C-alpha positions as CSV (number, residue, x, y, z in Angstrom):
1,M,-7.9,11.3,-18.5
2,M,-8.4,9.0,-21.3
3,H,-6.1,6.7,-20.0
4,T,-7.4,6.4,-16.1
5,I,-10.6,5.7,-17.6
6,L,-9.3,2.1,-19.5
7,L,-7.1,1.6,-16.6
8,Q,-10.4,1.4,-14.4
9,A,-12.0,-0.3,-16.9
10,A,-9.3,-3.5,-17.1
11,A,-9.3,-3.8,-13.2
12,P,-12.1,-5.9,-12.8
13,S,-11.1,-8.3,-15.6
14,A,-7.9,-8.5,-14.1
15,M,-9.1,-9.4,-10.9
16,G,-11.6,-12.3,-12.5
17,Q,-8.1,-13.7,-14.0
18,G,-6.4,-13.8,-10.6
19,V,-9.4,-15.9,-8.7
20,Q,-9.4,-18.3,-11.6
21,T,-5.7,-18.9,-11.6
22,L,-6.1,-19.5,-7.7
23,I,-8.7,-21.9,-8.5
24,M,-6.7,-23.8,-11.0
25,I,-3.8,-24.1,-8.8
26,G,-5.9,-25.1,-5.9
27,L,-7.3,-27.8,-8.2
28,M,-4.0,-28.9,-9.2
29,V,-2.7,-29.3,-5.7
30,I,-5.7,-31.6,-4.6
31,V,-5.2,-33.8,-7.9
32,F,-1.8,-34.2,-7.1
33,W,-2.7,-34.8,-3.5
34,F,-5.0,-37.8,-4.6
35,L,-2.1,-39.0,-7.3
36,V,1.2,-38.9,-5.4
37,W,1.2,-37.6,-1.9
38,R,-2.3,-40.0,-0.6
39,P,-0.6,-43.4,-2.3
40,Q,2.9,-42.9,-1.1
41,G,1.7,-41.9,2.3
42,K,-0.4,-45.5,2.5
43,E,2.9,-47.3,1.1
44,Q,5.0,-45.7,3.9
45,A,2.6,-46.9,6.6
46,R,2.5,-50.4,5.2
47,L,6.5,-50.5,5.4
48,E,6.5,-49.0,8.5
49,G,4.2,-51.7,9.9
50,L,5.9,-54.4,8.0
51,Q,9.5,-53.5,9.1
52,N,8.2,-53.1,13.1
53,K,6.8,-56.3,12.8
54,L,9.8,-58.4,11.4
55,K,10.9,-61.1,13.3
56,A,13.7,-64.1,13.0
57,G,12.1,-66.6,10.4
58,D,10.7,-63.9,8.2
59,E,11.5,-64.5,4.3
60,V,12.1,-60.8,3.1
61,V,12.8,-59.2,0.0
62,T,15.3,-56.3,0.0
63,A,15.1,-52.9,-2.0
64,S,18.1,-54.3,-4.2
65,G,15.9,-57.4,-4.7
66,I,18.2,-59.6,-2.4
67,L,15.9,-62.5,-0.9
68,G,16.9,-64.0,2.5
69,K,15.6,-65.4,5.7
70,V,15.8,-63.2,8.9
71,V,17.9,-64.2,11.1
72,R,18.3,-61.4,13.8
73,V,16.9,-57.7,14.0
74,D,18.7,-55.6,15.9
75,N,17.5,-52.0,16.0
76,R,18.1,-50.5,12.5
77,I,20.4,-53.5,11.5
78,V,18.8,-56.9,10.0
79,T,20.7,-59.9,9.7
80,L,19.5,-61.8,6.5
81,E,20.7,-65.4,5.4
82,I,20.8,-65.4,1.8
83,S,22.2,-69.0,1.3
84,K,22.7,-71.7,3.5
85,G,25.9,-70.4,5.9
86,N,26.0,-67.1,4.0
87,K,24.5,-64.3,6.2
88,M,24.5,-60.2,5.6
89,K,23.5,-57.3,7.4
90,V,21.0,-54.8,5.7
91,L,19.4,-51.7,7.1
92,L,15.9,-52.6,8.6
93,S,14.6,-49.5,6.0
94,Q,16.0,-51.6,3.2
95,I,13.4,-54.3,3.8
96,Q,10.9,-53.9,1.2
97,G,8.1,-56.8,1.8
98,L,7.5,-60.7,2.4
99,Q,8.7,-63.0,-0.1
100,S,5.4,-64.5,-0.6
101,T,3.9,-61.5,-1.2
102,V,6.3,-59.8,-3.4
103,L,6.5,-63.3,-5.6
104,K,2.8,-62.9,-5.8
105,E,2.6,-59.1,-7.0
106,N,5.4,-60.3,-9.5
107,E,3.7,-63.4,-11.3
108,A,0.3,-61.3,-11.2
109,A,2.3,-58.9,-13.3
110,Q,4.0,-61.0,-15.3
111,T,0.5,-62.9,-16.3
112,A,-1.3,-59.6,-17.2
113,K,1.3,-58.6,-19.8
């Protein structure tokens, strides 16, 4: 009989802790969304927009840091001229930005240090 009374008294306390835990997990998910998922989604949308508008003559930077001028865009393959007479093919998904934008961001980062 004594055990039953103790367990009944402990039940509301455990229930309150469960709700607090769920609230904390919910808050962590919201914070994680604002700090990680949302900015990553915006960056992905920016890259897709850039890649869809790519045309011959654009000067771009690839994910590996190669600078080149777009010669041709075929479906998912981009032909870059990396120096006079030297061309290479890269995947469209590896184009990370226009040279002018990336170089300005790099200069701003260097002056901030």
